[in-house]
N, CA, C and O atoms as a MOPAC input file, in Angstrom:
PM7 MOZYME 1SCF
protein

 N      1.04900 1    28.13300 1   -36.86600 1
 C      1.75800 1    29.39700 1   -36.38800 1
 C      1.20000 1    29.78000 1   -35.11400 1
 O      0.07100 1    29.51700 1   -34.69900 1
 N      2.04700 1    30.38100 1   -34.58100 1
 C      1.87000 1    30.94700 1   -33.06700 1
 C      0.34800 1    31.77300 1   -32.95600 1
 O     -0.33100 1    31.83200 1   -31.93000 1
 N      0.01500 1    32.36800 1   -34.23600 1
 C     -1.23800 1    33.22900 1   -34.30200 1
 C     -2.36600 1    32.38800 1   -34.33300 1
 O     -3.44800 1    32.96700 1   -34.23500 1
 N     -2.37900 1    30.93500 1   -34.46700 1
 C     -3.38900 1    30.36800 1   -34.28300 1
 C     -3.59600 1    29.80800 1   -33.11600 1
 O     -4.48400 1    28.96000 1   -33.03200 1
 N     -2.85800 1    30.14700 1   -32.02600 1
 C     -2.79200 1    29.59800 1   -30.75400 1
 C     -3.60700 1    30.26800 1   -29.81500 1
 O     -3.58600 1    31.49000 1   -29.95800 1
 N     -4.29800 1    29.85900 1   -28.92700 1
 C     -4.96700 1    30.76200 1   -28.10200 1
 C     -4.20100 1    31.52300 1   -26.99600 1
 O     -3.58500 1    30.95300 1   -26.09500 1
 N     -4.28600 1    32.73600 1   -27.13100 1
 C     -3.35500 1    33.94600 1   -26.25900 1
 C     -4.09000 1    33.56800 1   -24.79100 1
 O     -5.30400 1    33.58600 1   -24.58600 1
 N     -3.20500 1    33.27600 1   -23.97800 1
 C     -3.35900 1    33.43300 1   -22.37600 1
 C     -4.10100 1    34.75500 1   -22.11300 1
 O     -3.84200 1    35.68600 1   -22.87500 1
 N     -4.90400 1    34.92900 1   -21.22300 1
 C     -5.42900 1    36.41200 1   -20.88000 1
 C     -4.92600 1    36.96500 1   -19.65000 1
 O     -5.09400 1    38.14400 1   -19.34100 1
 N     -4.28000 1    36.08400 1   -18.91000 1
 C     -3.68100 1    36.54400 1   -17.61900 1
 C     -2.42300 1    35.71900 1   -17.37700 1
 O     -2.41000 1    34.50900 1   -17.60700 1
 N     -1.48600 1    36.30600 1   -16.96400 1
 C     -0.39400 1    35.56400 1   -16.51000 1
 C      0.35500 1    36.11100 1   -15.11100 1
 O      0.24500 1    37.32000 1   -14.90900 1
 N      1.04000 1    35.39400 1   -14.21900 1
 C      1.27300 1    35.87300 1   -12.98500 1
 C      2.85600 1    35.56200 1   -12.94000 1
 O      3.36500 1    34.44300 1   -12.87100 1
 N      3.57500 1    36.91200 1   -13.00000 1
 C      4.91500 1    36.79300 1   -13.16500 1
 C      5.28000 1    37.59800 1   -11.59500 1
 O      4.65000 1    38.55600 1   -11.14700 1
 N      6.47000 1    36.91100 1   -10.93200 1
 C      7.15300 1    37.76000 1    -9.71900 1
 C      8.37400 1    38.65400 1   -10.57600 1
 O      9.08300 1    38.30800 1   -11.52100 1
 N      8.28600 1    40.05900 1    -9.75400 1
 C      9.26200 1    40.97100 1   -10.27700 1
 C      9.74100 1    41.35300 1    -9.03300 1
 O      9.13100 1    41.33600 1    -7.96400 1
 N     11.36200 1    41.84300 1    -9.34900 1
 C     11.92800 1    42.25300 1    -8.32900 1
 C     12.29900 1    43.73300 1    -8.35300 1
 O     13.10400 1    44.12000 1    -9.20100 1
 N     11.78300 1    44.55600 1    -7.50800 1
 C     12.19600 1    46.17900 1    -7.42200 1
 C     13.44800 1    46.45900 1    -6.67600 1
 O     13.54700 1    46.03200 1    -5.52600 1
 N     14.15000 1    46.95000 1    -7.06900 1
 C     15.54100 1    47.20200 1    -6.08100 1
 C     15.89200 1    48.72800 1    -6.23900 1
 O     16.16200 1    49.10900 1    -7.37800 1
 N     15.91200 1    49.52100 1    -5.34200 1
 C     16.48200 1    51.02400 1    -5.30600 1
 C     17.22000 1    51.20600 1    -5.83000 1
 O     18.19600 1    50.52100 1    -5.52600 1
 N     17.44000 1    52.24000 1    -7.03900 1
 C     18.54200 1    52.74700 1    -7.45700 1
 C     19.45300 1    53.82200 1    -6.83100 1
 O     18.96800 1    54.70200 1    -6.12100 1
 N     20.65800 1    53.75700 1    -7.06900 1
 C     21.72800 1    54.83000 1    -6.45200 1
 C     21.17800 1    56.10800 1    -6.86100 1
 O     20.84300 1    56.96600 1    -6.04400 1
 N     21.05400 1    56.27900 1    -8.46600 1
 C     20.64400 1    57.35600 1    -8.69200 1
 C     18.99900 1    57.86400 1    -8.22500 1
 O     18.61900 1    59.01800 1    -8.41800 1
 N     18.33000 1    57.05100 1    -7.74000 1
 C     16.90400 1    57.53600 1    -7.38400 1
 C     15.87600 1    56.25800 1    -8.07700 1
 O     16.35600 1    55.48600 1    -8.90700 1
 N     14.88100 1    56.18100 1    -7.76900 1
 C     13.96300 1    55.23600 1    -8.48600 1
 C     14.32500 1    53.83500 1    -8.43400 1
 O     15.22900 1    53.32500 1    -7.77200 1
 N     13.62700 1    53.36400 1    -9.09800 1
 C     13.80500 1    51.91500 1    -9.12500 1
 C     14.29900 1    50.77700 1   -10.44400 1
 O     13.98500 1    50.93400 1   -11.62300 1
 N     14.88300 1    49.97500 1   -10.06500 1
 C     15.23200 1    49.21500 1   -11.16100 1
 C     14.37000 1    47.98800 1   -11.00600 1
 O     14.15600 1    47.61700 1    -9.85200 1
 N     13.75800 1    47.19400 1   -12.16400 1
 C     12.58200 1    46.08200 1   -11.74600 1
 C     13.13200 1    45.00400 1   -12.86300 1
 O     13.51000 1    45.34700 1   -13.98400 1
 N     13.12000 1    43.78300 1   -12.43100 1
 C     13.29000 1    42.76000 1   -13.52600 1
 C     12.39800 1    41.89800 1   -12.98800 1
 O     11.71600 1    42.07200 1   -11.97800 1
 N     12.44400 1    40.69200 1   -13.91300 1
 C     11.60700 1    39.29200 1   -14.08700 1
 C     12.44800 1    38.05900 1   -13.94600 1
 O     12.98600 1    37.52300 1   -14.91600 1
 N     12.51800 1    37.75200 1   -13.08100 1
 C     13.62100 1    36.56100 1   -12.58100 1
 C     13.41100 1    35.34400 1   -13.45200 1
 O     14.30700 1    34.55400 1   -13.75000 1
 N     11.98000 1    35.25000 1   -13.88500 1
 C     11.67300 1    34.18500 1   -14.84600 1
 C     11.59100 1    34.57400 1   -16.26300 1
 O     11.28600 1    33.75000 1   -17.12500 1
 N     11.78800 1    35.49800 1   -16.46500 1
 C     12.30100 1    35.96300 1   -17.88800 1
 C     13.54900 1    36.68000 1   -17.91400 1
 O     13.55400 1    37.89400 1   -17.71100 1
 N     14.71800 1    35.97300 1   -18.17000 1
 C     16.17000 1    36.53700 1   -18.22900 1
 C     16.52100 1    37.58200 1   -19.23800 1
 O     16.53900 1    37.41100 1   -20.45700 1
 N     16.76000 1    38.52500 1   -18.68500 1
 C     16.87800 1    39.97800 1   -19.54400 1
 C     15.84700 1    40.87300 1   -19.69200 1
 O     15.88200 1    41.83900 1   -20.45400 1
 N     14.72600 1    40.50500 1   -18.81900 1
 C     13.67400 1    41.13500 1   -18.81100 1
 C     13.69100 1    42.14900 1   -17.76500 1
 O     13.24200 1    41.84900 1   -16.65900 1
 N     14.23400 1    43.51000 1   -18.01800 1
 C     14.38500 1    44.60300 1   -16.99200 1
 C     13.80000 1    45.82700 1   -17.17700 1
 O     13.38800 1    45.96800 1   -18.32800 1
 N     13.64500 1    46.62100 1   -16.56400 1
 C     13.14300 1    48.27300 1   -16.79200 1
 C     13.62000 1    49.01100 1   -15.31500 1
 O     14.29600 1    48.53900 1   -14.40100 1
 N     13.14600 1    50.02700 1   -15.42600 1
 C     13.28000 1    51.10400 1   -14.21000 1
 C     12.04300 1    51.94200 1   -14.55800 1
 O     11.34200 1    51.92500 1   -15.56900 1
 N     11.96400 1    52.71400 1   -13.38800 1
 C     10.96400 1    53.85100 1   -13.06600 1
 C     11.56800 1    54.92500 1   -11.93400 1
 O     12.46800 1    54.62000 1   -11.15200 1
 N     10.99600 1    56.07900 1   -11.97600 1
 C     11.09800 1    57.01400 1   -11.01200 1
 C     10.59900 1    56.68300 1    -9.70100 1
 O     11.21100 1    57.08600 1    -8.71200 1
 N      9.57100 1    56.00400 1    -9.59000 1
 C      8.85700 1    55.38200 1    -8.41400 1
 C      8.28800 1    54.00100 1    -8.78800 1
 O      8.42500 1    53.50600 1    -9.90700 1
 N      7.66700 1    53.44400 1    -7.80800 1
 C      7.25000 1    51.94600 1    -7.87300 1
 C      6.23800 1    52.01500 1    -9.14200 1
 O      6.45200 1    51.37400 1   -10.17100 1
 N      5.18100 1    52.80900 1    -8.96900 1
 C      4.09100 1    52.77400 1    -9.91300 1
 C      4.88900 1    52.85800 1   -11.62200 1
 O      4.54900 1    52.08900 1   -12.52100 1
 N      5.85000 1    53.81700 1   -11.77600 1
 C      6.29600 1    53.93400 1   -12.92900 1
 C      6.94200 1    52.49600 1   -13.41400 1
 O      6.75300 1    51.94800 1   -14.49900 1
 N      7.77000 1    52.02500 1   -12.29700 1
 C      8.55000 1    50.83200 1   -12.65100 1
 C      7.59700 1    49.64500 1   -12.95300 1
 O      7.79700 1    48.87200 1   -13.89000 1
 N      6.77400 1    49.57200 1   -12.28400 1
 C      5.72800 1    48.44100 1   -12.58800 1
 C      5.01100 1    48.67800 1   -14.02600 1
 O      4.92100 1    47.74500 1   -14.82400 1
 N      4.60200 1    49.72400 1   -14.26100 1
 C      4.21500 1    50.18100 1   -15.53200 1
 C      5.20300 1    50.11500 1   -16.67200 1
 O      4.85200 1    49.93300 1   -17.83800 1
 N      6.32100 1    50.25500 1   -16.32400 1
 C      7.32400 1    50.15900 1   -17.36600 1
 C      7.61300 1    48.67900 1   -17.36900 1
 O      8.14300 1    48.34400 1   -18.42800 1
 N      7.40400 1    47.53200 1   -16.38900 1
 C      8.10500 1    46.45200 1   -16.78000 1
 C      6.82700 1    45.64900 1   -17.31700 1
 O      6.99000 1    44.47600 1   -17.65400 1
 N      5.62800 1    46.20800 1   -17.40400 1
 C      4.46100 1    45.49300 1   -17.99600 1
 C      4.97200 1    45.62800 1   -19.54100 1
 O      5.23500 1    44.62300 1   -20.20200 1
 N      5.06700 1    46.68700 1   -19.96000 1
 C      5.54500 1    46.97100 1   -21.28600 1
 C      6.66500 1    46.07100 1   -21.97700 1
 O      6.71000 1    45.53700 1   -23.08500 1
 N      7.71400 1    46.11100 1   -20.70800 1
 C      8.86200 1    45.18000 1   -21.07300 1
 C      8.57200 1    43.73600 1   -21.14400 1
 O      9.08700 1    43.20900 1   -22.13000 1
 N      7.93000 1    42.98300 1   -20.42100 1
 C      7.36800 1    41.91400 1   -20.59000 1
 C      6.48300 1    41.45500 1   -21.94500 1
 O      6.59800 1    40.40400 1   -22.57600 1
 N      5.45600 1    42.70500 1   -22.22100 1
 C      5.14400 1    42.21100 1   -23.56600 1
 C      5.67400 1    42.44700 1   -24.36200 1
 O      5.11300 1    42.03200 1   -25.37600 1
 N      7.17900 1    43.28800 1   -24.68700 1
 C      8.32200 1    42.97700 1   -25.50900 1
 C      8.57000 1    42.04100 1   -25.78300 1
 O      8.61700 1    41.54400 1   -26.90800 1
 N      8.86000 1    41.44500 1   -24.41500 1
 C      9.93100 1    40.25600 1   -24.40700 1
 C      8.99200 1    38.80600 1   -24.82400 1
 O      9.56800 1    37.87700 1   -25.39100 1
 N      7.85900 1    38.74000 1   -24.56400 1
 C      7.18300 1    37.62100 1   -24.96900 1
 C      6.57900 1    37.81700 1   -26.45100 1
 O      6.09800 1    36.87000 1   -27.07300 1
 N      6.63500 1    38.93700 1   -26.88800 1
 C      6.16100 1    39.00000 1   -28.37100 1
 C      7.49000 1    38.63800 1   -29.31700 1
 O      7.41300 1    38.28400 1   -30.49400 1
 N      8.87700 1    38.82300 1   -28.46000 1
 C     10.06200 1    38.63100 1   -29.47000 1
 C     10.08300 1    36.96900 1   -29.33100 1
 O     10.60500 1    36.33200 1   -30.24500 1
 N      9.58600 1    36.35800 1   -28.33100 1
 C      9.88600 1    34.79600 1   -28.30300 1
 C      8.93400 1    34.11200 1   -29.47900 1
 O      9.22700 1    33.16900 1   -30.21400 1
 N      7.56300 1    34.96500 1   -29.42300 1
 C      6.53400 1    34.62700 1   -30.21200 1
 C      7.00200 1    34.52200 1   -32.13900 1
 O      6.46400 1    33.84200 1   -33.01200 1
 N      8.01000 1    35.34700 1   -32.22600 1
 C      8.45800 1    35.36600 1   -33.69200 1
 C      9.59200 1    34.47000 1   -33.92100 1
 O     10.16100 1    34.39400 1   -35.01000 1
 N      9.93300 1    33.75000 1   -32.81900 1
 C     11.03100 1    32.66300 1   -33.12300 1
 C     10.17600 1    31.21000 1   -32.69000 1
 O     10.85100 1    30.22700 1   -32.38300 1
 N      8.99600 1    31.14100 1   -32.68200 1
 C      8.13300 1    30.05000 1   -32.43400 1
 C      7.53700 1    29.67800 1   -33.33900 1
 O      6.69400 1    30.30600 1   -33.98000 1
 N      8.04400 1    28.20800 1   -33.55700 1
 C      7.40500 1    27.44300 1   -34.98300 1
 C      6.87100 1    26.12300 1   -34.62900 1
 O      7.56200 1    25.41700 1   -33.89300 1
 N      5.90400 1    25.75300 1   -34.98700 1
 C      5.30500 1    24.15700 1   -34.63100 1
 C      5.63100 1    23.47100 1   -35.84900 1
 O      5.78700 1    23.95100 1   -36.97200 1
 N      5.72600 1    22.05800 1   -35.39600 1
 C      5.84100 1    20.91100 1   -36.06800 1
 C      4.33400 1    20.66500 1   -36.37600 1
 O      3.48800 1    20.84000 1   -35.49900 1
 N      3.95700 1    20.18800 1   -37.84500 1
 C      2.80900 1    19.72900 1   -38.19700 1
 C      2.26500 1    18.48200 1   -37.45400 1
 O      2.81000 1    17.37900 1   -37.40000 1
 N      1.13600 1    18.84300 1   -36.91100 1
 C      0.73700 1    17.86600 1   -35.93400 1
 C      0.73200 1    18.17400 1   -34.64000 1
 O      0.05900 1    17.50000 1   -33.85900 1
 N      1.44900 1    19.19200 1   -34.23500 1
 C      1.79000 1    19.54100 1   -32.89600 1
 C      0.29800 1    19.76000 1   -32.15700 1
 O     -0.68900 1    20.09900 1   -32.81000 1
 N      0.26100 1    19.51200 1   -30.64400 1
 C     -0.63100 1    19.74600 1   -29.86600 1
 C     -0.25400 1    20.88300 1   -28.99300 1
 O      0.84900 1    20.95500 1   -28.45100 1
 N     -1.33100 1    21.90500 1   -28.84700 1
 C     -0.83700 1    22.74100 1   -27.90300 1
 C     -1.87400 1    22.72400 1   -26.85100 1
 O     -3.06400 1    22.65000 1   -27.15500 1
 N     -1.42300 1    22.79800 1   -25.47600 1
 C     -2.20400 1    22.69500 1   -24.40900 1
 C     -1.72800 1    23.77400 1   -23.33000 1
 O     -0.55600 1    24.14600 1   -23.26400 1
 N     -2.53600 1    24.14700 1   -22.66300 1
 C     -2.50100 1    25.19800 1   -21.50200 1
 C     -2.17600 1    24.28400 1   -20.14800 1
 O     -2.86000 1    23.33200 1   -19.77500 1
 N     -1.15700 1    24.71400 1   -19.59500 1
 C     -0.75200 1    24.09500 1   -18.38400 1
 C     -1.08100 1    25.00300 1   -17.25000 1
 O     -0.42500 1    26.04500 1   -17.24500 1
 N     -2.00100 1    24.84000 1   -16.22400 1
 C     -1.87600 1    25.64100 1   -14.99600 1
 C     -1.18000 1    25.04000 1   -14.02700 1
 O     -1.23600 1    23.81100 1   -13.97100 1
 N     -0.40000 1    25.75600 1   -13.08500 1
 C      0.40500 1    25.50600 1   -12.06900 1
 C     -0.32200 1    26.05400 1   -10.91100 1
 O      0.16800 1    25.98100 1    -9.78400 1

């Protein structure tokens, strides 16, 4: 199971901040489709997207299953 997999301690993702017509910012992660949030200012938006990313990745863990004998290896780009 994924719980047996060594968790990454850090991850680098690009985010895009767009000014909202209502004020504040909308923020999304291009590499994580559907991972989007917003905030009243840049700091709020960045804080909120951190939470959104954690929830996004947590939901992918729930759907993750391994075949017996699978090898898990970290790849650094």
